[in-house]
Structures are given as structure tokens and as C-alpha cells.
C-alpha positions as CSV (number, residue, x, y, z in Angstrom):
1,M,-32.8,33.0,30.2
2,G,-32.1,33.1,34.4
3,T,-29.9,33.4,36.5
4,P,-29.5,32.6,40.5
5,A,-30.8,35.4,43.2
6,G,-28.9,39.0,42.4
7,T,-29.2,42.0,44.5
8,V,-28.1,45.9,43.9
9,A,-28.8,48.4,46.6
10,G,-35.8,45.0,22.5
11,T,-36.8,45.0,20.6
12,Q,-38.3,42.2,19.7
13,P,-41.7,40.7,17.7
14,R,-44.7,39.4,19.6
15,N,-44.7,36.1,20.7
16,P,-47.5,34.2,18.6
17,H,-49.2,33.0,21.3
18,D,-48.7,36.4,23.2
19,P,-51.9,38.3,24.3
20,V,-52.1,41.1,21.9
21,P,-51.3,44.1,23.1
22,A,-53.7,46.9,23.9
23,T,-51.3,49.4,21.3
24,D,-52.1,47.3,18.4
25,A,-55.7,47.1,18.7
26,Q,-56.1,50.7,19.2
27,A,-53.4,52.0,16.8
28,A,-55.9,51.3,13.9
29,A,-59.0,52.0,16.1
30,E,-58.1,55.2,17.4
31,P,-58.7,58.7,16.1
32,V,-55.3,61.1,15.7
33,A,-55.0,63.2,19.0
34,E,-55.2,66.7,18.4
35,H,-52.4,68.3,16.5
36,P,-51.7,72.0,15.8
37,G,-51.6,73.0,12.4
38,G,-48.6,73.4,10.1
39,P,-46.6,70.7,8.2
40,A,-46.1,66.8,8.7
41,A,-43.7,65.8,10.4
42,R,-40.4,64.4,8.3
43,V,-40.3,60.4,9.8
44,A,-37.6,58.0,9.5
45,L,-38.0,54.4,10.8
46,V,-34.6,52.4,11.5
47,G,-35.8,48.0,11.5
48,V,-38.8,47.6,10.1
49,H,-39.5,43.8,10.4
50,G,-40.5,42.5,14.1
51,F,-41.6,45.5,16.3
52,G,-40.6,47.6,13.6
53,T,-43.9,46.5,11.8
54,H,-46.1,47.8,14.3
55,H,-44.5,51.0,13.9
56,L,-45.2,51.0,10.4
57,Q,-48.7,50.2,11.2
58,N,-48.5,53.3,13.4
59,L,-47.4,55.4,10.7
60,E,-49.6,54.4,8.1
61,R,-52.4,55.8,10.4
62,L,-50.2,59.0,11.2
63,Q,-49.6,59.9,7.4
64,A,-53.2,59.4,6.8
65,A,-54.1,61.7,9.2
66,G,-51.5,64.5,8.0
67,V,-49.6,64.3,11.1
68,V,-46.1,62.6,9.6
69,R,-45.1,61.8,6.2
70,L,-42.5,58.8,6.2
71,V,-39.5,59.9,4.6
72,A,-37.2,56.8,4.8
73,V,-37.1,53.6,6.3
74,A,-33.3,51.7,7.0
75,D,-33.3,47.9,7.1
76,P,-30.1,45.8,5.9
77,N,-33.7,43.5,5.3
78,P,-35.3,45.4,2.5
79,P,-39.5,45.9,3.3
80,A,-41.8,43.0,2.5
81,P,-43.4,44.9,-0.8
82,G,-46.5,47.8,-0.1
83,S,-46.0,47.6,3.8
84,V,-43.7,51.4,3.1
85,P,-45.5,54.2,0.9
86,A,-44.3,54.5,-2.8
87,T,-42.8,57.6,-1.7
88,T,-40.5,56.1,1.2
89,A,-36.9,55.9,-0.1
90,V,-35.3,52.4,1.4
91,F,-31.9,52.2,2.6
92,P,-29.9,49.5,4.3
93,G,-28.7,51.1,7.2
94,L,-28.8,54.1,9.1
95,A,-25.6,55.6,8.3
96,E,-26.5,55.6,4.1
97,L,-30.1,56.9,5.1
98,L,-28.6,59.7,7.0
99,A,-26.2,61.0,3.8
100,D,-29.2,61.1,1.5
101,T,-31.7,62.2,3.5
102,S,-32.2,65.7,4.6
103,G,-34.3,67.9,6.9
104,L,-35.8,65.1,9.6
105,D,-37.7,65.9,12.4
106,L,-37.8,62.1,13.9
107,I,-36.0,59.4,13.8
108,I,-37.5,55.7,15.3
109,V,-35.6,53.2,16.3
110,A,-37.0,49.7,16.3
111,T,-33.6,47.4,16.5
112,P,-32.3,44.8,18.3
113,I,-30.8,45.7,21.6
114,Q,-27.2,45.9,20.6
115,T,-27.6,48.0,18.2
116,H,-29.5,50.8,19.9
117,A,-26.7,52.4,21.7
118,P,-24.6,53.3,18.2
119,L,-27.8,54.0,16.3
120,G,-29.2,56.2,19.1
121,L,-26.3,58.3,19.2
122,A,-26.1,58.8,15.7
123,A,-29.7,59.8,15.2
124,L,-29.1,62.2,18.2
125,A,-26.0,63.7,16.1
126,T,-28.7,65.2,13.8
127,A,-31.4,68.2,14.1
128,A,-34.0,65.6,14.9
129,D,-35.8,64.0,17.5
130,L,-35.2,59.6,18.8
131,Y,-38.0,57.2,19.6
132,L,-36.3,54.6,20.8
133,E,-37.4,51.2,21.3
134,K,-36.8,49.6,24.7
135,P,-34.9,48.6,26.5
136,P,-33.1,51.3,25.9
137,V,-29.4,50.5,25.5
138,A,-27.9,47.2,27.1
139,S,-25.5,48.7,29.9
140,L,-25.9,52.0,32.4
141,A,-22.6,52.9,30.4
142,D,-24.2,53.6,26.9
143,F,-27.6,55.0,29.3
144,S,-25.0,57.5,30.7
145,R,-23.9,58.1,27.3
146,L,-27.0,58.9,25.3
147,C,-28.3,60.8,28.2
148,D,-25.0,63.2,27.6
149,A,-25.6,63.6,23.7
150,A,-29.3,64.0,24.2
151,A,-28.4,66.8,26.7
152,G,-25.5,68.4,24.6
153,N,-27.3,68.5,21.2
154,G,-30.7,69.4,22.7
155,R,-32.7,66.6,21.6
156,S,-35.6,64.8,22.7
157,V,-35.9,61.4,23.7
158,Q,-38.7,59.0,24.3
159,I,-38.6,55.5,24.8
160,G,-40.8,52.6,23.9
161,F,-42.6,51.8,27.3
162,Q,-45.8,52.1,25.6
163,S,-47.5,51.0,28.7
164,L,-47.1,53.9,30.3
165,G,-48.9,55.9,27.7
166,S,-52.2,54.2,29.4
167,H,-54.7,56.7,31.0
168,A,-55.1,54.0,34.4
169,L,-51.5,55.4,35.9
170,E,-53.6,58.5,36.2
171,A,-56.2,56.9,38.1
172,I,-53.9,54.4,39.9
173,E,-52.0,58.0,41.4
174,Q,-55.6,59.1,41.8
175,L,-57.0,56.2,44.1
176,L,-53.5,55.9,46.2
177,A,-53.8,59.8,47.0
178,D,-57.6,59.1,48.1
179,G,-56.0,56.5,50.3
180,T,-58.6,53.5,48.1
181,I,-56.8,50.9,49.4
182,G,-55.1,52.4,52.7
183,T,-50.9,52.8,52.5
184,L,-49.2,51.3,49.6
185,Q,-47.1,49.0,51.2
186,G,-45.8,47.1,48.6
187,I,-45.6,46.0,44.6
188,S,-45.3,43.3,42.1
189,A,-45.4,42.3,38.7
190,T,-46.4,39.1,37.8
191,G,-45.6,37.9,34.0
192,R,-46.5,34.4,32.9
193,W,-45.5,33.7,29.3
194,V,-44.3,31.3,26.6
195,R,-41.3,31.3,24.6
196,D,-41.0,28.5,22.1
197,R,-37.8,26.8,20.4
198,A,-38.2,28.3,17.5
199,Y,-38.3,32.0,19.5
200,Y,-34.6,31.5,20.3
201,K,-33.6,30.5,17.1
202,R,-35.2,32.9,15.1
203,S,-31.9,35.7,15.1
204,R,-28.6,35.4,16.1
205,W,-29.5,38.0,19.4
206,A,-32.4,36.1,20.7
207,G,-31.7,34.9,24.8
208,K,-27.6,36.0,23.9
209,R,-26.1,37.9,27.0
210,T,-23.4,39.2,24.8
211,I,-22.3,38.5,21.1
212,R,-18.6,39.3,20.1
213,G,-18.5,40.9,23.5
214,V,-21.2,43.2,22.6
215,D,-24.2,43.5,25.8
216,V,-27.1,42.0,24.7
217,V,-28.7,41.2,27.9
218,D,-32.1,39.8,26.1
219,G,-33.6,38.6,29.3
220,V,-37.2,38.2,30.2
221,A,-37.1,41.5,32.4
222,T,-35.5,43.1,30.3
223,N,-36.9,42.5,26.7
224,P,-39.8,40.5,26.6
225,L,-41.0,41.2,29.6
226,A,-39.5,44.6,30.3
227,H,-42.9,46.8,30.3
228,A,-43.9,44.6,33.4
229,V,-40.7,46.4,35.0
230,A,-41.1,49.5,34.1
231,T,-44.9,50.1,35.1
232,A,-44.0,48.7,38.6
233,L,-41.5,51.2,38.9
234,R,-43.3,54.2,37.4
235,I,-46.8,53.5,39.5
236,A,-43.8,53.4,42.6
237,G,-42.6,56.9,41.5
238,A,-38.8,55.3,40.9
239,R,-38.1,56.8,37.6
240,T,-33.9,57.6,37.5
241,T,-31.5,55.8,39.1
242,A,-31.5,58.1,42.4
243,D,-34.7,56.4,43.1
244,I,-33.6,53.4,43.3
245,A,-32.1,51.7,47.1
246,S,-31.5,48.3,46.4
247,L,-31.6,45.8,43.8
248,E,-31.4,42.4,44.1
249,T,-31.7,39.2,41.1
250,E,-31.9,36.1,41.3
251,L,-32.0,35.0,37.1
252,Y,-32.4,31.2,36.2
253,R,-33.0,29.6,32.8
254,A,-34.4,26.4,31.8
255,N,-33.9,26.7,27.8
256,Q,-30.3,26.4,26.1
257,I,-29.7,30.0,26.4
258,E,-27.0,32.6,28.0
259,S,-30.0,34.5,29.6
260,D,-32.7,34.5,32.1
261,D,-36.3,33.0,31.2
262,T,-37.2,32.6,34.6
263,S,-36.3,35.6,37.3
264,V,-37.3,37.2,40.7
265,I,-36.1,40.9,41.0
266,R,-36.5,42.3,43.9
267,I,-36.1,46.7,44.2
268,R,-36.5,48.7,47.2
269,T,-37.5,52.2,46.2
270,S,-35.5,55.3,47.9
271,A,-38.5,55.7,49.8
272,G,-38.5,52.2,51.4
273,L,-41.3,50.8,49.1
274,P,-40.9,47.0,48.0
275,I,-41.2,46.1,44.1
276,T,-41.1,42.3,43.3
277,C,-40.7,41.3,40.0
278,A,-41.7,37.6,39.5
279,L,-41.4,36.6,36.2
280,T,-41.0,33.6,33.1
281,L,-40.9,32.4,29.3
282,C,-41.6,28.6,31.0
283,A,-45.3,29.0,32.0
284,T,-48.2,26.0,31.0
285,E,-49.5,29.3,28.6
286,S,-49.5,32.6,28.5
287,V,-52.0,34.9,30.6
288,E,-51.8,38.9,30.5
289,P,-49.0,40.2,33.0
290,Y,-49.8,42.3,35.4
291,V,-48.9,44.6,38.5
292,T,-50.8,44.9,42.0
293,L,-50.5,47.2,44.1
294,Q,-50.4,45.7,48.1
295,G,-52.5,48.2,50.3
296,S,-53.5,48.0,53.7
297,A,-56.9,48.5,53.3
298,G,-56.9,46.5,49.6
299,T,-55.4,46.3,46.3
300,A,-55.4,47.0,42.8
301,V,-54.6,45.0,39.8
302,F,-53.4,47.0,36.6
303,H,-53.3,44.4,33.8
304,Y,-51.1,46.5,31.8
305,T,-51.5,45.0,28.1
306,E,-55.3,45.9,28.7
307,D,-55.3,49.3,29.9
308,R,-57.6,47.6,32.8
309,L,-57.2,48.0,37.0
310,T,-59.4,46.4,39.4
311,V,-59.3,47.3,42.9
312,E,-60.9,45.1,45.8
313,T,-61.5,46.9,48.9
314,A,-64.2,45.8,52.2
315,A,-66.3,47.7,50.1
316,G,-66.3,45.6,46.9
317,R,-64.5,45.6,44.1
318,S,-64.5,47.5,40.8
319,E,-62.9,46.9,37.3
320,E,-62.2,49.8,34.6
321,V,-60.7,49.6,31.0
322,F,-58.8,53.2,29.9
323,G,-57.5,54.5,26.9
324,R,-53.9,55.2,25.8
325,D,-51.7,58.2,24.1
326,D,-49.6,57.1,21.5
327,L,-46.3,57.9,22.5
328,T,-45.3,59.2,18.7
329,E,-47.9,61.2,18.8
330,N,-47.1,62.2,22.5
331,L,-43.5,62.9,21.1
332,L,-44.8,65.2,18.1
333,A,-47.0,67.0,20.6
334,H,-44.2,67.5,22.3
335,R,-42.3,69.2,19.9
336,N,-45.1,71.4,18.9
337,T,-46.2,72.5,21.6
338,G,-44.0,71.9,24.6
339,A,-46.2,68.8,25.9
340,P,-44.5,66.5,28.4
341,L,-43.1,63.8,27.1
342,I,-44.7,60.1,28.7
343,S,-41.4,58.3,28.6
344,P,-38.4,60.4,28.4
345,L,-35.2,59.1,28.2
346,L,-34.1,60.2,32.0
347,D,-37.1,58.3,33.5
348,S,-35.6,54.9,31.8
349,G,-33.1,55.6,34.4
350,A,-34.4,53.2,37.5
351,F,-35.2,50.8,34.5
352,M,-31.6,50.8,33.5
353,L,-30.3,50.2,37.2
354,V,-32.2,46.7,37.1
355,L,-30.7,45.6,33.4
356,E,-27.5,46.7,34.7
357,A,-27.5,44.2,37.6
358,I,-28.8,41.2,35.6
359,R,-26.1,42.3,32.8
360,T,-23.7,42.3,35.6
361,A,-24.5,39.1,37.8
362,P,-22.9,35.8,37.5
363,L,-24.6,33.4,34.6
364,P,-28.1,32.1,34.8
365,A,-28.2,29.3,36.8
366,P,-29.6,26.1,35.1
367,I,-33.2,24.4,36.3
368,D,-32.4,20.9,36.0
369,E,-34.3,18.7,34.0
370,A,-36.2,17.1,36.8
371,H,-37.8,20.5,37.1
372,F,-39.6,21.2,33.8
373,R,-41.1,19.4,30.8
374,W,-41.3,20.0,27.1
375,E,-44.8,20.6,25.2
376,G,-45.2,20.4,22.2
377,E,-43.0,18.9,19.3
378,G,-39.8,20.0,17.5
379,D,-39.3,24.3,17.1
380,A,-42.5,24.5,18.8
381,A,-42.0,22.9,22.0
382,H,-42.0,24.9,24.6
383,A,-40.3,24.8,28.8
384,V,-42.7,24.6,31.4
385,V,-41.0,25.0,34.8
386,T,-42.9,22.5,37.6
387,G,-45.5,24.6,39.8
388,I,-44.2,27.6,38.0
389,E,-47.4,29.7,38.4
390,D,-47.8,29.1,42.0
391,A,-43.9,30.2,42.5
392,L,-45.1,33.2,40.5
393,A,-48.0,34.3,42.8
394,R,-45.7,33.2,46.1
395,A,-43.1,35.5,45.0
396,A,-44.7,38.3,44.2
397,G,-47.3,38.2,47.4
398,Q,-44.3,37.5,50.1
399,H,-41.4,39.7,48.2
400,A,-39.3,36.5,48.3
401,T,-36.8,35.2,46.0
402,F,-37.3,31.4,44.6
403,S,-34.8,30.4,46.4
404,E,-35.9,32.3,49.5
405,L,-39.1,30.0,49.1
406,G,-37.1,26.6,49.2
407,L,-38.3,25.8,45.7
408,P,-36.5,22.1,44.5
409,W,-34.9,24.1,41.5
410,A,-34.0,27.1,43.3
411,G,-31.5,25.5,44.8
412,T,-30.5,24.8,48.4
413,A,-28.4,27.8,49.0
414,P,-29.4,31.5,47.9
415,H,-28.0,32.1,44.3
416,A,-27.9,36.3,45.1
417,F,-26.1,38.8,43.6
418,T,-26.1,42.8,44.7
419,L,-25.1,45.6,42.7
420,Q,-24.5,47.6,44.8
421,V,-26.1,51.6,44.1
422,T,-24.1,54.1,44.4
């Protein structure tokens, strides 16, 4: 998935080769946060496969603690035997679920990207609040519609950027306030993951930009490594569309797909801070993605899947692993006590500008076969772009695009696309 450089002034299951996100390990191990008494929240889950399985596990934990009751699930493919409580009603779709289920407090949507808008709007027409997996929707226009529906119906919406629940973000905010790494000069996000042929064959929407005219935008920055982009934006204080001054995209693909699998997104915030996201699904091996804060007197590196923060200054190096808040629990606390949402819908506006730039950019530029190789056999084979690790490091460190670095597979002329920010 990739397109050449562009400038703007889903949920899907984790690949078995990728590191286990911190949330997966924490769900079963961490106790439920304190919550006021009262009846358990009535919850429905839409999408029980793919990333929906993680929500099932988390809801099982919360139900055991008496916090929620999983009333119903919906999926055209029935849940695996024993994966939902015997008392949970099963429906083929959200429409059927809503027609037969009343009194819901929370609806969780963990379905393919192109279904987020219609399902989210249907959920917001009820009296329930909404937990919507990332990316929120597949276009800025749908994002506006969702925001209007939430505001008009008085509903709360949490977006599933789980990394934003990390307590490391508070520590980062404090170290910036204290001047620990000096003046913040830039932020970069680096992601090196592996996706094999089977990954792109697992569903009809995998790696697609559109399906029958419906936007999907399943690219490296909008889905598998969307947390890298969202986390970098949050650290930079860029939450809404008004927080972005300009945005450039340079998108490429080695795989035979429509979307990008190797990309650079360069952003400048309204405050003038540069953010560069250098991402690929064509690495030699998967490593933990990270966000780097470049300061005048040091650096801080946040490995967001591990909640691990490393700080290096002239005084030395320190490292700490933090806990994180569960976004479902946070949404329930918001309903019960008014606690602020960690990842509210409106705060995804800056991320949605990135997605819109990618959505409206020209088709990703194919990387010439001379500059990548296949490792593995059959559907287990994955593309590896030559020198991609060095390319990502240079792009992130220099806030440069691949074409600006003169990489042979990036072409001799910039493939820049600019989305005007109004």
C-alpha cells in the first residue's frame, strides 16, 4: 500500500508475526478500575471476529467484575462456540440487534473500516453511547456526519486508539513541561511491521482504497500502524482539524494492492511543530513501533505498544514502563461520573485529516521489483523493501520524504500530493 509523496497544508486483527500489544496482555491481568455501584451497563458488540475477539475478552473480564453485561452481539459470521456468554443474544447484523434489543447503554463497533460510518450512525440514533474502533470512518465527510449525529443526539463516542490510554503520555507531558529534553523541535513516528500475502487475502477489503465506490482506505498509516500516527499527533497536542497547518503524503506499495504499504506522512501543526511518520509493512521483521521526541537537550522514545518510555539527555538514560487505562472502562466512567474521555470523537479530527490526505492522493506508486524481495513461500511470503530500515530512520530523523532522500525506488522526481487545510 503506498502512494508517492503527498502534501496536505480498521479495524483488523493483529498479524501473528507482530508483537502483542500491551492491551492484549493487560486485559486479563489488570484489575477493573474502581467504579460507582449500580446495575451493570448493558453492552452490545458489533463484530466478534478479528479485533472483535479482543473486545470479547475484555468484556468477559468486565462482566466477571460486575461492570457490564454483554446483552447481544452482531456479526454475519456467528461467534465461535463458547466465545460469548450463554445469555447473550446473537444476531446477523446491527439492524436486527436493535430491532430486538432495548435499553442498551453502550454499543461497541469493531467491524471493517467501510462499515464504520453506517453502523456508527445507526448506533448514535439509539440512547446508547458508542465505542468505535479506529480509524473512525473512511472520509472526512463521514467524520463530519458522525460528529453532527453525536452532538445532535447527545451521545458520547470513544475512538479505539488504545495507546492514548497509556500513562506514559502524562509522563511525557510532564517532562516537556519540565524542560527535561530542552525545547521540543520535532516528533517522529517509526513503524516497521511485516504483512504477508495471506494478510491481504484474509478479507475482500484488505489493502483496498475503495470497494464498489465505497471508501475503505486500508493503508499502513490508516489502519495497522494508525496508532503510531495518532500517538504522535496526541503528543504534539494536535487533536482537532484546527490543530493542523499542513500535511504531506508520500505513498508507495510493494504488494499487489490498491493502498500504500510503505509511506511517509509529514505534518506541521498550527504551532509550527513538524511531525514525520515513516511507516512500512515491508520490513525484514516486525519490531515494536515507537514515537520519538526530538529536543534541543535530549530525546524521549515512546514504544507505545509496550507503554515503555526511554529518555536520554546529557545526564544519562532512564527507562520506565507505565500502566494504561482501558478505553471501555473509561467510557463507562464517563457515563457514570463525567470523567473525561481519553479518545473522544472530536479529538480524532487531526488524524482524520491525515486519512483524508491519503484517501484523496493519487494511487500509491509501485516500488520496482528490483528494489524489493520476497521472503518465505506461498501465502506466508512477505515483501521486504531493500534498505527500508535505514530509509525509515533517515526519514524520521531528518523529517524528509523518501524522494527527498534520493532513494532509488522513490523515483527521480517527488511524487508529492498536497491537501489544502482550510
